[in-house]
Structures are given as C-alpha cells and as structure tokens.
C-alpha positions as CSV (number, residue, x, y, z in Angstrom):
1,M,-3.2,18.6,-9.7
2,N,-1.2,21.4,-8.0
3,F,-0.1,24.0,-10.6
4,S,2.0,26.0,-8.1
5,F,5.5,25.5,-6.8
6,S,6.5,25.4,-3.2
7,E,8.8,27.9,-1.7
8,E,11.5,25.1,-1.5
9,Q,11.1,24.5,-5.2
10,D,11.3,28.2,-6.1
11,M,14.5,28.4,-4.1
12,L,15.8,25.3,-5.8
13,R,15.2,26.8,-9.3
14,S,16.9,30.0,-8.2
15,T,19.9,28.1,-6.9
16,V,20.4,26.0,-10.0
17,R,19.8,28.9,-12.3
18,G,22.4,30.9,-10.5
19,F,24.8,28.0,-10.7
20,V,24.2,27.7,-14.5
21,D,24.7,31.4,-15.1
22,K,27.9,31.5,-13.1
23,E,29.5,28.1,-13.8
24,I,28.3,27.0,-17.2
25,M,27.2,30.0,-19.3
26,P,30.5,31.8,-19.5
27,H,32.4,28.7,-20.6
28,I,30.0,26.5,-22.6
29,G,30.8,28.1,-26.0
30,A,34.5,27.1,-25.6
31,W,33.7,23.7,-24.2
32,D,31.4,23.0,-27.1
33,R,33.9,24.1,-29.7
34,E,36.7,22.1,-28.1
35,G,34.5,19.0,-27.4
36,K,35.6,19.3,-23.8
37,Y,33.8,17.7,-20.8
38,D,34.5,19.6,-17.5
39,P,34.8,17.1,-14.7
40,A,34.4,19.9,-12.1
41,I,30.7,20.5,-12.7
42,M,29.3,17.4,-11.1
43,P,31.3,17.8,-7.8
44,K,30.0,21.3,-7.6
45,L,26.4,20.1,-8.2
46,A,27.0,17.6,-5.4
47,E,27.9,20.5,-3.0
48,L,24.4,21.9,-3.8
49,G,22.8,18.5,-3.0
50,I,21.7,18.1,-6.6
51,M,23.2,14.7,-7.2
52,G,20.6,13.1,-5.1
53,V,17.8,15.7,-5.3
54,C,14.9,13.2,-5.2
55,I,16.6,10.4,-3.4
56,P,15.4,9.9,0.2
57,E,17.5,11.5,3.0
58,D,17.9,8.0,4.5
59,Y,20.0,7.1,1.4
60,G,22.1,10.3,1.3
61,G,19.8,12.4,-0.9
62,S,18.0,15.7,-0.5
63,G,14.6,14.1,-0.2
64,M,12.8,16.4,-2.6
65,D,10.0,15.3,-4.9
66,Y,10.2,14.2,-8.5
67,N,9.0,17.6,-9.9
68,S,12.0,19.1,-8.1
69,L,14.1,16.8,-10.2
70,A,12.3,18.2,-13.3
71,I,13.2,21.7,-12.2
72,V,16.9,20.8,-11.9
73,C,16.8,19.3,-15.4
74,E,15.1,22.3,-16.9
75,E,17.6,24.7,-15.5
76,L,20.7,22.6,-16.4
77,E,19.6,22.2,-20.0
78,R,18.9,25.9,-20.2
79,G,22.7,26.0,-19.8
80,D,23.5,23.0,-22.0
81,T,22.1,19.6,-22.8
82,A,25.4,17.9,-21.8
83,F,24.9,18.7,-18.1
84,R,21.3,17.8,-18.0
85,T,22.2,14.5,-19.7
86,A,24.8,13.8,-17.0
87,V,22.3,14.3,-14.2
88,S,19.6,12.4,-16.1
89,V,21.9,9.4,-16.4
90,H,23.3,9.6,-12.9
91,I,19.9,10.1,-11.1
92,G,17.2,9.1,-13.6
93,L,18.6,6.0,-15.1
94,N,21.0,4.7,-12.4
95,S,20.2,6.0,-8.9
96,M,16.4,5.9,-9.1
97,T,16.7,2.4,-10.5
98,L,18.8,1.3,-7.5
99,L,16.2,2.9,-5.2
100,Q,13.4,1.0,-6.9
101,W,15.1,-2.4,-7.4
102,G,18.1,-2.6,-5.2
103,T,18.6,-4.7,-2.0
104,E,19.3,-2.8,1.2
105,E,23.0,-3.9,0.9
106,Q,23.2,-2.6,-2.7
107,K,21.6,0.7,-1.7
108,Q,24.0,1.3,1.1
109,K,27.0,0.3,-1.0
110,Y,26.1,2.1,-4.3
111,L,23.1,4.4,-3.9
112,V,24.2,6.3,-0.8
113,P,27.6,7.5,-2.2
114,Q,26.0,8.3,-5.6
115,A,23.2,10.4,-3.9
116,K,25.9,12.3,-2.0
117,G,27.9,12.8,-5.2
118,E,30.9,10.9,-4.0
119,K,30.5,8.4,-6.8
120,I,28.9,8.8,-10.3
121,G,26.5,6.3,-11.8
122,A,25.8,5.5,-15.5
123,F,23.6,3.1,-17.6
124,G,24.6,0.5,-20.2
125,L,21.8,-0.8,-22.3
126,T,22.4,0.2,-26.0
127,E,24.7,-1.9,-28.2
128,P,26.0,-1.4,-31.7
129,G,23.2,-3.7,-33.0
130,A,20.6,-3.2,-30.3
131,G,18.9,0.1,-29.7
132,S,15.1,0.2,-29.8
133,D,15.2,-3.6,-30.3
134,V,16.6,-4.4,-26.8
135,A,16.3,-8.2,-27.3
136,A,18.9,-8.0,-30.1
137,M,21.7,-7.4,-27.5
138,Q,24.7,-9.7,-27.7
139,S,26.2,-9.2,-24.2
140,T,26.2,-12.3,-22.0
141,A,26.7,-13.0,-18.3
142,V,27.4,-16.7,-17.6
143,K,27.2,-17.8,-14.0
144,E,30.3,-19.5,-12.6
145,G,30.3,-20.2,-8.9
146,D,29.9,-17.0,-6.9
147,H,30.4,-14.8,-10.0
148,Y,28.9,-14.0,-13.4
149,I,31.4,-13.7,-16.3
150,L,30.4,-10.7,-18.3
151,N,31.3,-10.2,-22.0
152,G,30.1,-7.7,-24.5
153,Q,30.0,-4.1,-25.7
154,K,27.8,-1.1,-25.1
155,T,27.7,2.1,-27.1
156,W,26.4,5.7,-26.8
157,I,26.9,5.5,-23.1
158,S,26.9,8.9,-21.4
159,L,29.6,9.4,-18.7
160,C,31.5,6.4,-20.2
161,D,34.9,7.7,-19.0
162,V,33.6,9.4,-15.9
163,A,31.2,7.1,-14.1
164,D,32.4,4.9,-11.2
165,N,29.4,2.4,-11.4
166,F,27.3,1.2,-14.3
167,L,24.0,-0.6,-14.6
168,V,24.7,-3.1,-17.3
169,F,22.2,-5.5,-19.1
170,A,23.2,-8.9,-20.5
171,Y,21.7,-12.3,-21.3
172,T,21.9,-14.8,-18.5
173,D,19.8,-17.3,-20.3
174,D,19.2,-18.6,-23.8
175,K,18.8,-15.7,-26.2
176,S,15.7,-17.5,-27.7
177,K,13.9,-16.3,-24.5
178,K,14.5,-12.8,-25.8
179,H,13.4,-10.2,-23.1
180,K,12.8,-12.9,-20.5
181,G,16.5,-13.9,-20.7
182,I,18.0,-10.5,-19.8
183,S,19.4,-9.6,-16.4
184,A,20.8,-6.4,-14.8
185,F,24.1,-6.0,-13.0
186,I,25.9,-3.3,-11.1
187,V,29.4,-3.1,-12.5
188,E,32.3,-1.1,-11.1
189,R,34.8,0.6,-13.4
190,S,37.8,-0.7,-11.4
191,W,37.1,-4.4,-12.2
192,E,39.6,-6.2,-14.4
193,G,38.4,-6.6,-18.0
194,F,36.4,-3.4,-18.1
195,S,37.4,-0.5,-20.5
196,S,35.8,2.5,-22.1
197,K,36.4,4.7,-25.1
198,A,34.9,8.1,-25.9
199,I,33.1,8.8,-29.2
200,T,34.2,11.9,-31.1
201,G,32.7,13.8,-34.0
202,K,29.2,14.1,-32.5
203,M,26.7,16.5,-34.1
204,G,25.8,17.9,-30.7
205,I,26.2,17.6,-26.9
206,R,29.9,18.1,-27.6
207,A,30.5,19.2,-24.0
208,G,29.4,15.8,-22.7
209,N,31.3,12.6,-22.4
210,T,29.7,9.8,-24.5
211,G,31.2,6.6,-25.7
212,E,31.6,2.8,-25.6
213,L,32.0,0.2,-22.8
214,F,33.8,-3.0,-23.3
215,F,33.6,-6.1,-21.0
216,E,36.1,-8.9,-21.5
217,N,35.6,-11.7,-19.0
218,V,34.6,-9.3,-16.2
219,K,33.9,-11.1,-13.0
220,V,30.7,-9.7,-11.5
221,P,29.9,-11.0,-7.9
222,K,26.5,-12.6,-7.7
223,E,25.4,-10.0,-5.1
224,N,25.7,-7.4,-7.8
225,L,22.8,-8.9,-9.7
226,L,20.0,-6.3,-9.6
227,G,16.6,-7.9,-9.1
228,E,16.3,-11.5,-10.1
229,E,17.6,-13.3,-13.2
230,G,15.4,-12.6,-16.1
231,E,14.1,-9.3,-14.7
232,G,16.5,-7.2,-16.7
233,F,14.1,-6.0,-19.3
234,K,11.5,-5.0,-16.6
235,I,14.3,-3.1,-14.8
236,A,15.4,-1.4,-18.0
237,M,11.9,-0.3,-18.8
238,A,11.4,1.1,-15.3
239,A,14.7,2.9,-15.6
240,L,13.5,4.4,-18.9
241,D,10.4,5.7,-17.3
242,N,12.6,7.7,-15.0
243,G,15.2,8.7,-17.7
244,R,12.6,9.8,-20.2
245,F,11.0,12.0,-17.5
246,T,14.3,13.9,-17.0
247,V,14.8,14.2,-20.8
248,A,11.4,15.7,-21.2
249,A,12.1,18.1,-18.4
250,G,15.4,19.1,-20.0
251,A,13.5,19.8,-23.3
252,V,11.4,22.3,-21.4
253,G,14.7,24.0,-20.4
254,Q,15.9,24.1,-23.9
255,I,12.7,25.8,-25.1
256,M,13.3,28.4,-22.3
257,A,16.8,29.0,-23.6
258,C,15.5,29.4,-27.2
259,I,12.9,31.9,-26.1
260,E,15.4,33.9,-24.0
261,A,17.9,34.0,-26.9
262,S,15.3,34.9,-29.5
263,V,13.6,37.6,-27.4
264,S,17.0,39.2,-26.8
265,Y,17.9,39.2,-30.5
266,C,14.4,40.5,-31.5
267,N,15.0,43.5,-29.3
268,E,18.4,44.3,-30.6
269,R,18.0,43.6,-34.3
270,E,16.2,46.0,-36.6
271,T,14.9,45.6,-40.2
272,F,12.9,48.0,-42.3
273,G,13.1,50.6,-39.6
274,K,11.8,48.6,-36.6
275,S,12.8,45.8,-34.3
276,I,12.3,42.4,-35.9
277,G,10.0,41.4,-33.0
278,N,7.4,43.7,-34.6
279,H,7.2,41.5,-37.7
280,Q,4.2,39.2,-37.5
281,L,6.0,36.1,-38.8
282,V,8.7,36.4,-36.2
283,Q,6.0,36.9,-33.6
284,Q,4.4,33.6,-34.9
285,M,7.6,31.7,-34.2
286,I,7.9,33.3,-30.7
287,A,4.3,32.4,-30.0
288,N,4.8,28.8,-31.1
289,M,7.8,28.5,-28.8
290,E,5.7,29.8,-25.9
291,A,2.9,27.4,-26.7
292,G,5.3,24.5,-26.8
293,L,6.8,25.6,-23.5
294,Q,3.5,25.7,-21.7
295,M,2.2,22.4,-23.2
296,S,5.5,20.6,-22.5
297,S,5.6,21.8,-18.9
298,L,2.1,20.5,-18.2
299,L,2.9,17.1,-19.6
300,V,6.1,16.9,-17.6
301,Y,4.6,18.0,-14.3
302,R,1.6,15.6,-14.8
303,A,4.1,12.7,-15.1
304,G,6.0,14.0,-12.1
305,E,2.8,14.1,-10.0
306,L,2.1,10.5,-10.8
307,K,5.6,9.7,-9.8
308,N,5.1,11.6,-6.5
309,K,2.1,9.4,-5.8
310,G,3.9,6.2,-6.7
311,K,1.6,5.5,-9.7
312,R,2.6,3.9,-13.0
313,N,3.4,6.6,-15.5
314,T,4.8,4.9,-18.6
315,R,2.1,6.3,-20.9
316,E,2.2,9.9,-19.5
317,T,6.0,10.0,-19.4
318,S,6.3,8.7,-23.0
319,L,3.9,11.4,-24.2
320,A,5.8,14.1,-22.3
321,K,9.2,12.9,-23.7
322,W,7.9,12.7,-27.3
323,Q,6.1,16.1,-27.4
324,A,8.6,18.1,-25.3
325,C,11.6,16.9,-27.4
326,D,9.7,17.7,-30.6
327,F,8.7,21.1,-29.4
328,A,12.3,21.8,-28.3
329,N,13.7,20.7,-31.7
330,K,11.2,23.0,-33.5
331,A,11.9,25.9,-31.1
332,A,15.7,25.6,-31.8
333,D,15.0,25.5,-35.5
334,D,12.8,28.6,-35.3
335,A,15.4,30.3,-33.1
336,V,18.0,29.9,-35.8
337,Q,15.6,31.2,-38.4
338,I,14.9,34.3,-36.2
339,H,18.6,35.0,-36.0
340,G,19.0,34.7,-39.8
341,A,22.6,34.3,-41.0
342,Y,23.9,34.9,-37.4
343,G,21.9,31.9,-36.3
344,Y,24.0,29.7,-38.6
345,S,27.2,30.7,-36.8
346,N,28.4,30.1,-33.3
347,D,28.5,33.8,-32.5
348,Y,25.1,33.1,-30.9
349,P,24.1,30.0,-28.9
350,V,21.1,29.0,-31.0
351,E,23.1,26.9,-33.5
352,R,24.3,24.9,-30.5
353,Y,20.7,24.6,-29.3
354,L,19.7,23.2,-32.7
355,R,22.5,20.7,-32.8
356,N,21.8,19.6,-29.2
357,S,18.1,19.3,-29.7
358,K,18.3,16.4,-32.2
359,A,19.8,13.8,-29.9
360,P,16.9,13.8,-27.4
361,V,14.5,13.1,-30.3
362,I,16.5,9.9,-30.8
363,Y,17.7,8.5,-27.5
364,E,15.6,6.9,-24.7
365,G,13.0,5.9,-27.2
366,T,12.9,7.5,-30.7
367,R,10.1,9.8,-31.8
368,E,8.8,6.9,-33.8
369,I,8.8,4.5,-30.8
370,H,6.8,6.9,-28.7
371,T,4.4,7.6,-31.6
372,I,3.7,3.8,-31.8
373,M,3.3,3.6,-28.0
374,Q,0.7,6.3,-27.8
375,A,-1.3,4.9,-30.7
376,E,-1.3,1.5,-29.2
377,Y,-2.6,2.9,-25.9
378,V,-5.4,4.6,-27.7
379,L,-6.2,1.6,-29.8
380,G,-6.2,-0.7,-26.7
381,Y,-3.3,-2.8,-28.1
382,R,-1.0,-1.9,-25.2
383,E,-1.6,-2.5,-21.5
384,D,0.9,-1.7,-18.8
385,R,1.6,-4.7,-16.6
386,L,2.4,-3.5,-13.1
387,L,6.0,-4.0,-12.2
388,N,6.5,-5.9,-9.0
389,K,8.5,-3.0,-7.7
390,M,7.2,0.5,-8.2
391,L,8.9,3.7,-7.1
392,P,7.9,4.6,-3.6
393,S,5.7,7.7,-3.4
394,W,7.3,10.9,-2.3
395,E,5.3,10.8,1.0
396,E,6.6,7.3,1.6
397,Q,10.1,8.4,1.2
398,K,10.0,11.3,3.7
399,P,11.6,10.4,7.0
400,V,9.5,10.2,10.1
401,K,10.3,13.2,12.3
402,T,9.9,12.7,16.1
403,C,10.0,15.2,19.0
404,K,12.3,14.8,21.9
405,S,9.7,12.6,23.8
406,G,9.5,10.3,20.8
407,C,6.0,11.3,19.7
408,K,5.4,11.1,15.9
409,N,2.3,13.3,15.9
410,C,3.7,16.6,17.0
C-alpha cells in the first residue's frame, strides 16, 4: 500500500482547501443558523472539476483515482458536513453507480452532464418505513407498454429540491420476493407526477437540502431501468459501498476540523495561570483526536486502494465508515468539552461539529448495522457474493494516450 500522495493529489487538496476557506468558512455560521442551502457552491465546484473528480475523462470527469475523491470529501467536510454530503450523493451514490451499472446510452445521457457539473444527481432508497430494512419499501413500478408507472415516497433524501436526476428503487415484482423483487430507475425531476418537499427542524447539517420525494403515477421509460429487473438491491448495495466510502472520508475531515478548532482555543484560553493545552486531561482529548484521525485515514485509504484496483471492498468500507464516524462523533464531543461553556454556544464552530457528527453515525448504515456486519465477517456468517458488475479499476479508466504516429507505447 502506498502511504504517500502524488503531486496531483497534493495540488487537489490545496485547491479544495483554498476553496473551502474562501467560499464556505466565512458564511457557514450564518447558513447554519438560517437553515440555508447555497445553490452557488456546486456550480463553483464544477468549475474546479470536482463534480466528476473520479469519473473517467471519457465520461466528462477529471479521471482521478478514488483516494482523490476521499481528499475532496475530507476537505469539504472540514468546511461543513452539508457540502461533503452533497458531493457524496452526487458522485458516490449516483454518478459512480451509473458508471458501474449504466448502459452506454445512459452514461452519455446522464453521467456525462453530471460529471461536468451541468446536472446534479441524487439517490432515493430510504422510505418512511424502510431504512436499514430495505425490503420493507412500499414504492412500486408497474410495467405498462414502453413505460413503468412509478408510485411511492422516499424520505431523508439529500438534494431533494436541487437534483435534476434521481436513482430511485421500487418493487417491480411481488413483494414476497423481497430483495429479489426490487429494481432501480433513473428518474428526472421534470417528469409529471414527481414532487419534493424539504425537511425542516433538523438537528444538524442545516446548511444542506434534505427532504422527501413523491411519485404519483410517474411514467418512467423502460430505457431508464438501471441494470435488469430484480437487480435493484444489488445496485443499491454497490452504491452504498461508494457512498459509505465518501462518508468515512468526510468524517476524517471533521476530525481535522475538531483538532484545528481545539488547538486554536487551547492556545488562546488560559486557566490557573497557563494555557489550557498544558493541562493533561485536555492533552488526553487532543491525543485521542489525533489517534482517531490517523486510524480513520488508514482505514479510508485502504478501502480507496481496493477501489483503485477494482476489488470488492464492502467489508473494508463498512469498517472505515463505522470507525471514522464514531471517531468524528467523539472528537466533536471532546472539542465541545475543551471549549467549556463557549463550546455550548455558536460563538465557536464546535457545537455545529457536534450536531453535524451525529447524522453520519446513522445514515448509510447505522453504527449497529456495521457492527453486525463486521462480527458476521469474523464469525464466517457473511460472505460477499461478487456483483456481476464491479467498478473498473483506476488504471482501466485512464484513457489511452497515443503519439502523433498512433503508437500507444511512447
């Protein structure tokens, strides 16, 4: 495993960090208090090539590797979870799933404009009565001629009012078949019968757009079926491998933010005649944050390296997501403790970090789901069945460069 970053990756981190410091940091406090999503951020990220950072150049992306996507997510969450979430959904859950499962026609129509940032993609799996238990979903898609008639409701959908295209999951077969009766569809916002509604009153990620999707007799062309009928559950799980990877990487960024804020406060606040950073129990909290940062980074980049090689990474990504999010939640809690009473107010960013840190422990597989998964792997109860479509390795995605004479070996 390579523990060093390339010059290109160092430049990418510097670029995204500069963007966060300029475009997000000065405004995030107000956006969070007002519950305001800024629609200008994603077009600006598109100008930097971020909206398709790990999508091949042939499909409008930047052609970088999957650990480069991790770097982007780290730096965005260092600014705020809302913006990492937006990129996670657009790239990790939607675009990477299209890359993995889409036909060439679907990739040209939907993936290319999304990778360029001309369109925004989102993901619709969770329902009011179906979260961890995916088979409990009630949405249906009944085939009629050249279309499917989609009915149902989705909830806790990021970018609900913003996205142009959605990956939506529904039963196309008898619900008694459970997972094997679920199919996946590409749905456009403009279609008749589609509507969305934002959720207000969230504990955290208030600067993000989150809400519900409603489908009332929406006509979905048969060519918008992703994969085959009955493959929806496989597709959803493949998407979650990608989404969880970006969530884990974002958690690394939140730990970074907690350390930065805590170190700054430790050096400005004095008690008993010395900076509070000199107190051993404060040092213990700082040390735990650093340990969490280093361990989480290693787990994330190991999963990223497997993705780069086109290898199955469900187990490794699950562990990274579980541990990194737990470490981030604990780091945020300790950051508030270090700040004392000030940590309980929005005069400092750490109370926002604590509120934001709770959602990633829940979504894309709760802490409890990942705990069970890891135990079942160790006990031999769980075995990954290879999906019939794996992500192409990074090397496979790189375009072949030829010289003027057509030679591919120069």
